[in-house]
C-alpha atoms as one frame of an Amber mdcrd trajectory, in Angstrom:
protein
  39.895 156.589  10.382  38.155 158.652  13.049  39.474 162.073  12.119  41.076
 163.810   9.173  44.412 165.112  10.371  46.098 166.003   7.090  44.752 168.954
   5.169  43.157 168.030   1.883  43.586 164.296   2.430  41.528 162.071   0.153
  38.555 161.027   2.263  35.523 158.893   1.628  33.065 157.055   3.815  30.772
 154.115   3.381  27.205 154.533   4.588  27.946 152.300   7.589  30.732 154.437
   9.058  29.782 157.861   7.680  29.109 160.765  10.040  26.584 161.965   7.453
  25.028 159.994   4.607  22.696 161.547   2.045  20.913 159.328  -0.475  18.795
 160.467  -3.435  17.767 163.705  -1.769  15.171 165.855  -3.532  13.598 169.163
  -2.658  11.021 170.461  -5.107   9.068 173.595  -4.258   5.492 173.846  -5.491
   2.125 172.116  -5.606   2.252 168.430  -6.473   6.016 168.186  -5.990   5.734
 164.628  -4.597   4.206 163.354  -7.838   7.116 164.559 -10.025   9.875 162.308
  -8.670  10.173 159.068 -10.631   8.428 160.467 -13.706   9.924 161.798 -16.962
   9.277 165.310 -15.656  12.002 164.758 -13.045  14.561 164.644 -15.857  13.584
 168.067 -17.192  15.867 171.024 -16.664  14.963 173.420 -13.871  13.598 175.962
 -16.364  11.609 173.330 -18.300  10.046 171.902 -15.147   9.026 175.326 -13.895
   7.437 176.170 -17.245   5.552 172.865 -17.400   4.453 172.403 -13.774   5.169
 175.644 -11.928   7.437 173.721  -9.555  11.053 174.661  -8.849  13.809 172.146
  -8.114  15.977 173.137  -5.163  17.884 169.870  -4.741  17.901 167.182  -7.442
  18.757 163.559  -6.594  21.812 164.397  -4.477  23.844 161.609  -2.814  27.106
 161.827  -0.832  28.796 160.710   2.386  30.888 162.669   4.855  33.482 160.837
   6.945  33.916 161.460  10.669  36.248 164.423  11.153  36.062 165.532   7.516
  35.610 169.105   6.310  33.185 168.682   3.414  32.517 171.807   1.348  29.414
 172.302  -0.790  29.854 175.098  -3.286  28.098 176.652  -6.224  26.869 179.943
  -7.572  23.765 181.712  -6.316  20.704 179.547  -6.970  22.672 176.315  -7.239
  20.796 174.732  -4.322  23.595 174.605  -1.765  21.799 176.507   1.021  18.603
 174.530   0.428  20.659 171.350   0.721  22.236 172.248   4.075  18.854 173.267
   5.509  17.387 169.929   4.451  20.032 168.075   6.473  18.331 168.935   9.787
  14.915 169.485   8.188  14.832 173.228   8.613  13.469 172.738   5.111  11.477
 169.538   4.642  12.928 167.318   1.888  10.536 166.087  -0.777  12.202 162.664
  -0.926  15.396 160.870  -0.009  17.327 159.696   3.021  19.525 161.648   5.452
  21.408 159.648   8.075  23.397 161.391  10.819  25.420 159.031  12.995  23.134
 156.129  12.165  19.832 157.963  12.706  17.508 158.592   9.756  16.630 162.275
  10.005  13.811 161.984   7.446  11.933 159.611   9.781  12.546 161.599  12.964
   9.677 162.945  15.053   9.591 166.588  16.058  10.987 165.746  19.503  13.797
 163.733  17.892  14.559 166.668  15.592  14.826 168.997  18.562  17.231 166.538
  20.165  19.283 166.398  16.951  19.518 170.183  16.625  20.305 170.767  20.305
  22.828 168.008  20.863  24.249 166.591  17.639  24.158 169.078  14.742  24.724
 172.823  15.155  24.478 175.433  12.419  26.410 178.666  11.907  24.608 181.121
   9.621  25.738 184.129   7.591  23.512 186.320   9.753  24.709 185.830  13.277
  21.294 185.821  14.988  22.744 187.001  18.291  20.438 188.155  21.076  21.157
 191.912  21.294  20.102 192.282  24.951  22.409 189.490  26.150  26.121 189.601
  26.828  28.534 187.424  24.881  28.749 184.822  27.652  24.969 184.404  27.705
  24.663 184.345  23.912  27.191 181.518  23.828  25.367 179.670  26.628  21.914
 180.110  25.061  21.711 176.618  23.582  22.693 175.099  26.899  20.029 177.186
  28.607  17.392 175.762  26.264  18.576 172.277  27.213  17.984 173.087  30.874
  21.639 173.133  31.931  22.026 174.975  35.278  23.321 178.544  35.000  26.644
 177.968  36.757  27.434 174.928  34.610  26.431 176.507  31.307  28.391 179.699
  32.040  31.477 177.647  32.879  31.166 175.772  29.578  30.526 179.009  27.685
  33.645 180.557  29.218  35.742 177.628  27.946  34.410 178.051  24.410  34.799
 181.849  24.512  38.482 181.322  25.224  38.698 178.676  22.488  37.479 181.099
  19.799  39.670 183.984  20.959  37.087 186.188  22.681  38.610 186.271  26.164
  37.988 189.713  27.670  34.744 190.245  25.747  32.532 187.929  27.833  30.435
 190.801  29.159  30.234 192.844  25.965  26.993 193.163  24.024  26.770 192.221
  20.321  26.537 195.837  19.123  29.881 196.535  20.805  31.639 193.945  18.637
  32.931 193.984  15.064  31.383 191.715  12.436  34.210 189.220  12.757  33.891
 189.118  16.541  30.132 188.644  16.279  30.720 185.701  14.000  33.124 184.247
  16.573  30.272 184.462  19.091  28.047 182.578  16.655  30.742 179.961  16.223
  31.218 179.680  19.989  27.485 179.234  20.478  27.500 176.362  17.973  30.470
 174.733  19.717  29.149 175.127  23.270  26.851 172.129  22.983  29.732 169.929
  21.791  27.940 168.765  18.617  29.367 165.978  16.491  28.415 167.805  13.265
  28.864 171.506  12.453  26.959 173.000   9.516  28.129 176.348   8.101  25.830
 178.214   5.690  28.044 180.846   4.007  29.011 182.199   7.439  31.710 184.609
   6.279  30.277 185.984   3.028  29.193 189.290   4.628  32.589 189.931   6.240
  35.395 192.124   4.929  38.085 190.152   3.043  40.730 190.363   5.781  38.291
 189.387   8.520  36.984 186.611   6.294  40.490 185.222   5.886  41.000 185.335
   9.649  37.757 183.428  10.220  38.729 180.811   7.634  42.000 180.308   9.498
  40.025 180.075  12.716  37.886 177.263  11.305  41.021 175.403  10.198  42.574
 175.851  13.647  39.466 174.685  15.457  39.169 171.691  13.168  42.743 170.679
  13.940  42.116 171.078  17.676  38.652 169.532  17.925  38.399 167.191  14.919
  34.725 168.026  14.366  32.918 166.859  11.242  32.057 169.975   9.242  29.830
 170.688   6.255  30.660 174.137   4.907  28.542 175.988   2.315  30.169 178.663
   0.158  29.972 180.283  -3.258  33.682 181.175  -3.126  36.042 178.727  -4.844
  39.139 180.000  -3.038  37.391 179.452   0.294  36.334 175.956  -0.754  39.867
 175.025  -1.815  41.335 176.404   1.399  38.946 174.669   3.786  37.781 171.497
   2.121  39.097 167.968   2.455  36.594 167.297  -0.324  34.392 169.607  -2.372
  30.946 169.028  -3.870  30.099 171.389  -6.726  26.401 172.035  -7.446  24.571
 173.553 -10.391  20.784 173.859 -10.763  20.248 171.700  -7.693  22.325 168.761
  -8.922  25.843 167.500  -8.276  28.378 168.320 -10.968  31.477 166.882  -9.272
  32.738 165.644  -5.916  36.459 165.375  -5.215  39.488 166.584  -3.325  40.759
 170.069  -4.229  43.515 168.649  -6.442  40.994 166.365  -8.211  38.679 169.308
  -8.881  41.539 171.346 -10.364  43.459 168.491 -12.019  40.523 166.541 -13.463
  37.459 168.801 -13.829  34.311 166.812 -14.630  33.112 169.079 -17.434  33.543
 172.461 -19.085  31.527 174.146 -16.316  34.010 173.062 -13.646  36.954 173.690
 -15.968  35.825 177.283 -16.571  34.984 177.729 -12.906  38.509 176.752 -11.864
  40.458 178.196 -14.794  42.043 181.084 -12.865  43.082 179.088  -9.798  46.903
 178.991  -9.335  47.413 175.303 -10.080  50.734 175.095  -8.241  48.906 176.070
  -5.032  46.444 173.163  -5.305  47.847 170.339  -7.426  49.921 167.691  -5.699
  53.014 166.051  -7.159  51.009 163.032  -8.300  49.500 165.272 -11.012  52.845
 166.420 -12.439  55.281 163.522 -11.855  56.389 161.136 -14.600  57.639 157.562
 -14.826  61.304 157.055 -13.790  62.341 155.862 -17.283  65.956 155.273 -16.320
  66.352 158.481 -14.300  69.070 158.458 -11.663  67.258 157.980  -8.359  69.611
 159.529  -5.845  67.821 162.827  -5.376  65.615 164.106  -2.560  62.552 162.090
  -1.543  59.177 163.817  -1.840  55.671 162.573  -1.134  52.995 162.284  -3.822
  50.526 164.351  -1.784  52.856 167.357  -1.431  51.560 170.552  -3.020  53.586
 171.557  -6.091  54.278 175.034  -4.687  55.680 173.592  -1.467  57.948 171.141
  -3.303  59.071 173.513  -6.073  62.138 174.964  -4.362  63.510 171.513  -3.484
  63.050 170.294  -7.051  64.457 173.414  -8.707  67.496 173.491  -6.416  68.344
 169.861  -7.133  70.356 169.005 -10.221  68.267 166.077 -11.456  65.011 164.243
 -10.783  63.532 163.857  -7.302  61.870 160.665  -6.163  58.116 160.791  -5.460
  56.871 158.271  -2.918  53.577 157.082  -1.507  54.715 155.848   1.877  57.615
 153.505   1.087  56.590 152.921  -2.534  58.225 154.766  -5.448  55.424 156.053
  -7.684  57.277 158.478  -9.951  59.857 161.206 -10.323  59.594 164.954 -10.740
  62.112 167.363 -12.224  62.373 171.075 -12.964  60.546 170.708 -16.283  57.532
 169.177 -14.528  57.429 172.068 -12.069  57.979 174.789 -14.670  55.262 173.334
 -16.884  52.715 174.101 -14.148  54.111 177.592 -13.540  54.053 178.453 -17.256
  50.449 177.251 -17.504  49.546 179.597 -14.617  51.136 182.559 -16.384  49.176
 181.791 -19.548  45.788 182.073 -17.802  46.539 185.374 -16.077  44.510 188.303
 -17.513
């Protein structure tokens, strides 16, 4: 599979075909950090290690793969290590140990010239703070990365104009950053990242400073661009609703370590521990869970009702089920995997009402 075309599809990647592979990644801040990994001290909690050694764990033995074309979300509360993790991926922060492979190249072994090549041509980052050049117009801000590469002015401006149109900024090419709203400035930052046609886009909480309505618009913009371009994306956020909306899969971090990795419905339907369960307790389950989480065995049910797919969201299938007098078939492709009836649907809805404050 080269791209993820269905939202929230279950996606995994082996190291061989992964767009990004991270293996046993550590980042420990402090003197003597290298000597901690592989010792009993590495198993201490973050607070215990800091008290004993003065060192602070940013990322603790993290491993995951991201498939080509996948939107992979890393989320956690402040201090969980998510921003440190994303900065380690292109060595904006130097990892203490571990392996990072982007499209077959080991980033941890790269020279400084190879890192510059990676950042200019293969992996672009969009930050919370836009970092726009205030004295340059939008068109030249977007073309800045191409300018650094040495692309001739006419060519880079033509490419920048294409990307400006792609992100919905047509008509603002000659505006300056201070003439734009926060959301429009972030579109410029996104356009600048896209101008170099990178294979991997890294987002470090890019929308957290925006107003809620603008933030929602930018989330929709990312979804639209992903559908159009099929780029591999790693998106950092502390917002669970944002993670569930954007992610094909979600990695949840706490104290630098992985707590759970899964699709949105796996995170909500089968939380790994009480931390994740509490974290997700107020999420409307019918908006995330698929029918595979609520269906039951046929057990002699009449099977003449509507056909639904196991990966349909409960909310989207609810009206069909409730309008039908009897069970509906649930299929995975051509295979019958279960049935769902009004009781199955209402059970989820009642559970949602019970958790409302």
